[in-house]
C-alpha positions as CSV (number, residue, x, y, z in Angstrom):
1,M,-5.0,3.3,60.7
2,S,-7.3,4.9,58.1
3,E,-6.9,4.2,54.4
4,Y,-5.6,7.1,52.2
5,K,-4.9,7.8,48.6
6,A,-2.4,10.3,47.1
7,L,-3.0,13.0,44.6
8,I,0.3,13.6,42.7
9,G,1.1,16.2,40.1
10,L,4.4,16.8,38.3
11,E,6.2,19.8,36.9
12,M,8.8,18.3,34.5
13,H,11.6,20.6,33.3
14,C,13.5,19.4,30.3
15,E,16.2,21.4,28.5
16,I,16.0,21.6,24.7
17,S,19.4,20.4,23.8
18,E,18.9,20.2,20.0
19,T,19.4,23.9,19.2
20,N,22.8,25.5,18.4
21,T,22.3,28.5,20.6
22,K,20.4,29.5,23.8
23,V,16.8,30.6,23.8
24,F,17.4,34.4,23.9
25,S,21.1,34.8,23.1
26,S,23.7,33.7,20.6
27,A,25.7,31.8,23.3
28,E,26.4,28.1,22.5
29,N,23.8,25.7,23.7
30,S,25.9,22.6,24.7
31,Y,26.9,20.7,27.8
32,K,30.4,21.6,29.0
33,D,32.4,20.4,31.9
34,T,34.3,23.6,32.0
35,A,32.2,26.3,33.9
36,N,31.3,29.7,32.4
37,V,32.4,29.3,28.8
38,N,29.0,29.4,27.1
39,I,28.1,32.9,28.0
40,Q,27.0,36.1,26.3
41,P,26.2,39.5,27.9
42,V,22.5,38.8,27.6
43,D,22.8,35.7,29.8
44,M,24.4,37.8,32.5
45,G,21.8,40.4,32.4
46,F,24.2,43.2,31.5
47,P,22.6,46.7,31.0
48,G,21.7,47.5,27.4
49,T,21.4,43.9,26.2
50,L,18.2,42.7,24.6
51,P,16.9,39.2,24.1
52,V,16.3,37.7,20.7
53,V,14.0,34.7,20.4
54,N,15.5,31.5,19.0
55,K,12.9,30.4,16.4
56,E,14.2,26.8,16.5
57,A,13.5,26.6,20.3
58,V,10.0,27.8,19.7
59,K,9.6,25.2,16.9
60,M,10.7,22.4,19.3
61,A,8.3,23.6,22.0
62,L,5.4,23.6,19.5
63,K,6.3,20.1,18.3
64,A,6.2,18.8,21.9
65,S,2.8,20.6,22.4
66,M,1.4,18.9,19.2
67,I,2.6,15.4,20.3
68,L,0.7,15.9,23.6
69,G,-2.5,17.0,21.8
70,C,-2.4,20.5,23.4
71,T,-4.4,23.5,22.2
72,L,-1.9,25.7,20.4
73,P,-1.9,29.5,20.8
74,T,-2.5,32.0,17.9
75,H,0.3,34.2,19.1
76,I,3.5,33.6,21.1
77,Y,4.0,35.8,24.1
78,F,6.8,35.9,26.7
79,E,6.5,37.2,30.3
80,R,8.7,38.2,33.1
81,K,8.6,36.1,36.3
82,N,10.1,38.4,38.9
83,Y,12.2,37.0,41.7
84,Y,15.8,37.3,42.8
85,Y,18.2,34.5,43.2
86,P,22.0,34.4,42.5
87,D,21.5,32.0,39.6
88,L,19.2,34.5,37.9
89,P,21.4,37.6,37.1
90,K,18.6,39.8,35.7
91,G,16.5,39.4,38.8
92,Y,13.7,37.9,36.6
93,Q,13.1,34.9,34.4
94,I,11.7,35.2,30.8
95,T,9.0,32.6,30.7
96,Q,5.3,32.0,29.8
97,E,2.3,32.1,32.1
98,T,-1.0,30.5,31.3
99,K,-2.4,33.9,30.1
100,P,-2.6,34.9,27.3
101,A,-1.3,31.4,26.4
102,P,1.8,29.2,26.6
103,V,2.9,27.1,23.6
104,G,0.4,24.4,24.7
105,S,-2.6,24.0,26.9
106,Y,-4.9,21.2,28.0
107,G,-3.5,18.2,26.4
108,A,-3.3,14.5,27.5
109,L,-0.8,11.6,27.4
110,T,-1.5,7.9,27.5
111,Y,1.2,5.8,29.0
112,D,1.8,2.3,30.3
113,C,2.5,1.5,33.9
114,K,3.1,-2.2,34.9
115,G,0.9,-3.4,32.0
116,E,-1.9,-1.0,32.6
117,T,-2.8,1.9,30.3
118,K,-3.1,5.2,32.1
119,T,-3.9,8.7,31.0
120,V,-2.7,12.0,32.5
121,R,-4.1,15.4,31.7
122,I,-1.6,18.1,30.7
123,N,-2.4,21.5,32.1
124,N,0.2,23.3,30.0
125,I,3.6,23.2,28.5
126,H,5.6,26.4,28.2
127,L,9.0,27.6,27.0
128,E,11.3,29.6,29.2
129,E,15.0,30.2,29.9
130,D,16.9,28.0,32.4
131,A,18.7,29.5,35.4
132,A,22.4,29.1,36.1
133,S,23.5,26.1,38.1
134,S,24.9,26.3,41.7
135,D,27.1,24.0,43.6
136,H,27.2,24.4,47.4
137,Y,30.2,23.5,49.5
138,G,30.9,23.7,53.2
139,T,31.7,27.4,53.4
140,F,31.1,28.7,49.9
141,S,29.1,28.2,46.7
142,T,30.0,28.4,43.0
143,I,27.8,29.4,40.1
144,D,28.1,28.1,36.5
145,Y,26.4,30.4,34.0
146,N,26.7,27.9,31.1
147,R,23.1,26.8,31.9
148,A,21.7,30.4,32.1
149,G,19.5,31.0,29.1
150,V,19.4,27.4,27.9
151,P,15.9,26.8,26.4
152,L,13.8,24.9,28.9
153,L,10.4,23.2,28.5
154,E,8.2,23.1,31.6
155,L,5.4,20.6,31.5
156,V,2.7,20.9,34.2
157,T,0.3,18.0,34.7
158,E,-2.9,17.8,36.6
159,P,-2.8,15.8,39.9
160,D,-3.7,12.6,38.1
161,F,-1.1,10.2,39.5
162,R,-2.0,7.9,42.4
163,S,1.4,6.3,43.0
164,A,5.1,6.9,42.5
165,D,5.2,4.1,39.9
166,E,2.6,6.0,37.8
167,A,4.6,9.2,38.0
168,V,7.9,7.6,37.0
169,S,6.3,5.7,34.2
170,F,4.9,9.0,32.8
171,L,8.3,10.7,33.2
172,E,10.0,7.8,31.3
173,T,7.4,8.1,28.5
174,M,8.0,11.8,28.3
175,R,11.7,11.4,28.2
176,S,11.4,9.0,25.2
177,I,9.1,11.5,23.4
178,Y,11.7,14.3,23.8
179,Q,14.4,11.9,22.6
180,Y,12.5,10.4,19.7
181,A,11.2,13.8,18.5
182,G,14.7,15.2,18.4
183,I,13.9,17.8,21.0
184,S,16.4,16.8,23.8
185,E,18.8,14.2,24.9
186,A,16.8,14.4,28.1
187,D,20.0,13.2,30.0
188,S,19.6,13.6,33.7
189,R,23.3,13.0,34.1
190,K,23.9,16.3,32.3
191,G,21.2,18.1,34.4
192,Q,18.8,18.2,31.4
193,V,15.8,16.8,33.3
194,R,14.6,17.9,36.7
195,C,11.2,17.6,38.4
196,D,9.1,19.4,41.0
197,V,6.6,17.0,42.6
198,N,3.3,18.1,44.2
199,V,1.8,15.6,46.7
200,S,-1.2,15.6,48.9
201,I,-3.3,12.9,50.5
202,M,-7.0,12.4,51.2
203,E,-9.2,9.7,52.8
204,A,-9.6,6.8,50.4
205,D,-13.4,6.8,50.6
206,K,-13.9,10.5,49.7
207,D,-14.6,11.9,46.3
208,E,-11.4,13.1,44.7
209,N,-13.3,15.2,42.1
210,D,-14.2,17.6,45.0
211,P,-11.2,19.8,45.7
212,K,-12.6,20.4,49.2
213,N,-11.6,16.8,50.0
214,W,-8.0,17.3,49.0
215,G,-5.3,17.7,51.6
216,T,-2.6,20.4,51.8
217,K,-0.5,20.4,48.7
218,I,3.3,20.0,49.3
219,E,5.7,20.9,46.6
220,V,9.1,19.1,46.5
221,K,11.5,21.1,44.3
222,N,14.3,20.1,41.9
223,V,14.4,16.4,42.1
224,N,17.2,15.5,39.7
225,S,16.5,11.8,38.9
226,F,13.6,9.5,38.3
227,G,14.7,7.3,41.2
228,G,14.7,10.5,43.3
229,V,11.1,11.2,42.2
230,R,10.0,7.8,43.3
231,E,11.7,8.0,46.7
232,A,10.5,11.6,47.3
233,I,6.9,10.8,46.5
234,N,6.9,7.6,48.7
235,Y,8.6,9.5,51.5
236,E,6.2,12.4,51.3
237,I,3.1,10.2,51.3
238,E,4.2,8.4,54.4
239,R,5.2,11.7,56.1
240,Q,1.8,13.2,55.5
241,I,0.0,10.0,56.6
242,D,2.0,10.1,59.9
243,L,0.9,13.7,60.4
244,K,-2.7,12.8,59.7
245,E,-2.7,9.9,62.1
246,S,-1.0,12.1,64.8
247,G,-3.6,14.9,64.4
248,K,-1.1,17.5,63.1
249,Y,-2.0,17.4,59.5
250,D,-4.5,20.2,59.6
251,E,-1.9,22.5,61.1
252,M,0.4,22.0,58.1
253,E,0.6,25.0,55.8
254,Q,1.1,24.8,52.0
255,Q,4.9,24.7,51.6
256,T,7.9,24.0,49.4
257,R,10.3,21.3,50.4
258,R,13.4,19.9,48.9
259,W,14.6,16.3,48.5
260,D,17.7,15.5,50.4
261,E,19.5,12.4,48.9
262,D,21.8,12.0,51.9
263,T,19.0,11.6,54.4
264,M,16.5,10.3,51.9
265,S,13.9,12.8,53.2
266,T,12.2,16.0,52.3
267,I,13.3,19.2,54.1
268,F,11.3,22.4,54.6
269,M,12.4,25.3,52.5
270,R,9.7,28.0,52.7
271,S,6.0,28.6,52.7
272,K,4.5,28.2,49.2
273,V,4.8,31.3,47.1
274,D,1.7,32.1,45.1
275,A,1.8,33.2,41.4
276,I,0.8,36.7,42.4
277,D,4.0,37.2,44.3
278,Y,6.0,36.8,41.1
279,K,4.4,39.9,39.6
280,Y,4.1,38.4,36.1
281,F,3.9,40.9,33.2
282,V,4.4,40.7,29.5
283,E,8.1,40.9,28.5
284,P,8.4,44.4,26.9
285,N,11.5,43.6,24.9
286,I,10.0,40.7,22.9
287,P,7.0,41.6,20.8
288,K,4.3,39.0,20.4
289,F,4.3,37.2,17.1
290,K,1.6,35.4,15.2
291,L,1.9,31.7,14.4
292,S,1.1,31.0,10.7
293,E,-0.9,27.8,9.8
294,E,1.7,27.0,7.2
295,W,4.6,27.0,9.7
296,L,2.5,24.9,12.2
297,E,1.7,22.4,9.5
298,S,5.4,22.1,8.5
299,I,6.2,21.3,12.2
300,R,3.5,18.6,12.3
301,K,5.0,16.9,9.3
302,E,8.4,16.8,11.0
303,I,7.1,14.7,13.9
304,P,9.0,11.4,13.5
305,E,8.1,7.8,14.5
306,L,7.9,7.8,18.3
307,A,8.6,5.0,20.7
308,S,5.0,3.9,20.7
309,D,5.0,3.7,16.9
310,R,8.2,1.7,16.8
311,K,6.9,-0.7,19.6
312,H,3.8,-1.4,17.5
313,K,5.9,-2.0,14.4
314,Y,8.3,-4.3,16.3
315,I,5.4,-6.5,17.6
316,T,3.1,-6.5,14.5
317,I,5.7,-6.5,11.7
318,F,8.9,-7.8,13.2
319,G,7.2,-10.4,15.3
320,L,8.9,-9.4,18.6
321,S,7.4,-10.2,22.0
322,E,5.8,-7.4,24.0
323,Y,8.7,-7.6,26.4
324,D,11.5,-7.4,23.8
325,A,9.8,-4.5,22.0
326,T,9.3,-2.6,25.2
327,V,13.0,-3.1,26.3
328,I,14.3,-2.0,22.9
329,V,12.3,1.2,22.5
330,K,12.9,2.4,26.1
331,E,16.1,4.2,24.9
332,K,16.2,5.8,21.5
333,S,19.8,5.0,21.0
334,I,19.1,1.3,21.5
335,S,16.2,1.4,19.2
336,D,18.2,3.3,16.5
337,F,21.0,0.7,16.8
338,Y,18.4,-2.1,16.4
339,E,16.8,-0.4,13.4
340,D,20.2,0.0,11.7
341,V,21.1,-3.7,12.2
342,V,17.7,-4.8,10.8
343,A,18.1,-2.4,7.9
344,L,21.4,-4.1,7.0
345,G,19.4,-7.3,6.5
346,A,19.7,-9.1,9.9
347,D,16.8,-11.3,11.1
348,A,14.7,-9.0,13.3
349,K,14.1,-11.6,16.1
350,K,17.7,-12.7,16.2
351,A,18.9,-9.1,16.3
352,A,16.5,-8.4,19.1
353,N,17.8,-11.4,21.1
354,W,21.4,-10.2,20.7
355,L,20.4,-6.8,22.0
356,T,18.2,-7.8,25.0
357,S,20.2,-10.9,26.2
358,V,23.8,-10.0,25.5
359,I,24.5,-6.4,24.6
360,L,22.2,-4.7,27.2
361,G,23.7,-7.0,29.8
362,Y,27.1,-5.7,29.0
363,L,26.0,-2.1,29.0
364,N,24.3,-2.4,32.4
365,K,27.2,-4.3,33.9
366,N,29.7,-1.6,32.8
367,D,27.4,1.4,33.2
368,L,27.8,2.4,29.5
369,T,25.4,3.6,26.8
370,I,25.3,1.9,23.4
371,T,26.9,5.0,21.8
372,E,30.0,4.7,24.1
373,I,31.0,1.2,23.0
374,Y,33.1,0.2,20.0
375,L,30.5,-2.2,18.5
376,T,28.5,-0.7,15.6
377,P,25.4,-2.1,13.9
378,K,27.5,-3.2,11.0
379,M,29.8,-5.2,13.3
380,L,26.9,-7.0,15.0
381,Y,25.4,-7.8,11.6
382,E,28.8,-9.3,10.5
383,I,28.9,-11.4,13.7
384,M,25.4,-12.7,13.0
385,N,26.4,-13.4,9.4
386,L,29.4,-15.4,10.5
387,V,27.1,-17.7,12.5
388,E,24.5,-17.9,9.7
389,S,27.1,-18.9,7.1
390,G,28.6,-21.5,9.4
391,K,32.0,-19.9,9.6
392,I,31.8,-19.7,13.4
393,S,29.6,-21.4,16.0
394,S,27.1,-19.7,18.2
395,K,29.4,-20.1,21.2
396,Q,32.3,-18.6,19.3
397,S,30.1,-15.6,18.3
398,K,29.8,-14.6,22.0
399,D,33.6,-14.8,22.3
400,I,34.0,-12.7,19.2
401,L,31.6,-10.1,20.6
402,T,33.5,-9.9,23.9
403,H,36.8,-9.4,22.0
404,V,35.2,-6.7,19.8
405,L,34.0,-4.8,22.9
406,E,37.2,-5.3,24.9
407,D,39.9,-5.2,22.2
408,K,38.1,-2.7,19.9
409,K,38.8,-4.7,16.8
410,D,36.7,-5.6,13.7
411,P,35.0,-9.1,14.0
412,I,36.1,-10.3,10.6
413,Q,39.7,-9.4,11.6
414,L,39.3,-11.2,15.0
415,V,38.1,-14.4,13.5
416,K,41.2,-14.6,11.4
417,E,43.6,-13.5,14.2
418,L,42.1,-16.0,16.7
419,G,41.8,-18.8,14.2
420,M,38.1,-19.2,14.9
421,E,36.8,-19.8,11.5
422,Q,34.8,-23.1,11.3
423,I,35.6,-25.9,9.0
424,S,32.4,-26.3,6.9
425,D,34.0,-28.3,4.1
426,D,32.2,-31.7,3.7
427,K,35.2,-33.5,2.4
428,T,37.6,-32.4,5.2
429,I,35.1,-33.3,7.9
430,R,34.1,-36.6,6.3
431,E,37.7,-37.8,6.2
432,I,38.1,-37.2,9.9
433,V,34.7,-38.8,10.7
434,I,35.7,-42.0,8.8
435,K,39.0,-42.2,10.6
436,V,37.3,-41.8,14.0
437,L,34.7,-44.5,13.2
438,D,37.3,-46.8,11.9
439,E,39.2,-46.5,15.2
440,H,36.1,-47.4,17.3
441,P,34.0,-50.1,15.6
442,D,32.8,-51.5,19.0
443,L,31.2,-48.1,19.8
444,I,29.3,-48.2,16.5
445,E,27.7,-51.4,17.6
446,D,27.0,-49.9,21.0
447,H,25.3,-46.9,19.3
448,R,23.1,-49.3,17.3
449,K,22.1,-51.1,20.5
450,G,20.8,-47.8,21.9
451,K,23.8,-46.7,23.9
452,N,24.7,-43.0,23.8
453,T,28.1,-43.1,22.0
454,F,27.1,-40.5,19.4
455,D,28.4,-37.6,21.5
456,F,31.7,-39.4,21.8
457,F,32.1,-39.4,18.0
458,V,31.3,-35.7,17.8
459,G,33.8,-34.9,20.6
460,Q,36.5,-36.8,18.8
461,V,36.0,-34.9,15.6
462,M,36.0,-31.6,17.5
463,K,39.2,-32.6,19.2
464,A,40.8,-33.4,15.9
465,T,39.8,-30.1,14.4
466,R,40.5,-28.1,17.6
467,G,36.8,-27.2,17.9
468,K,36.6,-25.8,14.4
469,A,34.3,-28.4,12.7
470,N,30.8,-27.2,12.0
471,P,28.8,-29.0,14.7
472,S,25.6,-29.4,12.6
473,L,27.5,-30.7,9.5
474,T,29.6,-33.0,11.7
475,A,26.6,-34.6,13.2
476,D,24.9,-35.1,9.8
477,I,28.1,-36.8,8.4
478,I,28.5,-39.1,11.4
479,R,24.9,-40.3,10.9
480,E,25.5,-40.9,7.2
481,E,28.7,-42.8,7.7
482,I,27.3,-45.0,10.5
483,D,24.3,-45.8,8.3
484,K,26.7,-47.0,5.5
485,R,28.3,-49.6,7.8
């Protein structure tokens, strides 16, 4: 079998969730389980209705463009992409084509993939309206127009990925950018992120900079999860290699396929539609408008600390390991929680250890997000403080955390209710230590002869105090009292 390499490009669609209303109507922009409640006449394409541009959505789109280092347009245009489908009531979509210019063109993004730094070229990023969502059943389909008109960012990359791992690492990086920049929750469970994947193969020894060497491009539409993107890319690469090896590859036309999660395969939908078939033309109901330098500069100043910035801070200032910093910044909600704990005065390394080794394990086991649990940054800080002050042991702190999560109670209250507070009074512990030593003089001699009887003394003190004696203080007092004899 010959050696092949893949050329992979992505079209990432991400809803802008952080606006109050939709991109061209006053309908509420929010995720709702109840279908068809966030609707205005404009969303349904009723005659006589006119679109009005949501300035905040344009601002969010420009912010994303700036972060990606794209060339910004001088004016904002919108265009009509003409095609009919049931989830597009008007019979066209208001979007942006590359001419005159979308909100961003020709940028780049550097990202990490398995410890390697990669760079992908961004062809463009543009703002458009989302279509309604459809659910298909055995004999009928339903349409939910809540999503119709939701502001949608489409990011188009060049075919710079060579593996599914690279593509998914890029998508995870982009998701964090959208989250950290306050543009979108980017929650695939709410349908806020979807991808189209373009895949072709070529012989490994040929020059990939020569388009003539590229194979037939296959587009896989509407993959709804990053795991699905990985599987779809790997499947499509193998499918195309099989066609190449069997001599059928050259017969394959450029086409659009869909990813089927049930069969874990791509399925033919249609021959690829060229842009000319969409009959793009400038949207006549939305005049072009000029972008002022003052407004653009104000947007630049609003770009917050991103995941890469926080990761650098966690490593260089907080002293975290590369691994811990990477884990914490992966989800903005986790990073925000961590920042709040540290801001309260917690030790940065110890707080990171709590998150990565205990709390994230609980979240993963129970399929929860950190915003869905009862624990707050203040509560975690209180638990850490209880350990630092010697009021509870490290082992007890894990039990307290479990009770906080399961019983939904304040940690200070739980320590009192469960009688967990450690005895850290020198006098109280010393009296018990003296009594234990007095009862076992022979073991003191064994200890001096090198036999391990020290743990027995500690255990007897713990037994007498029902495990409440401060272990460190107990050990120190035992040594002092033995030395006196």
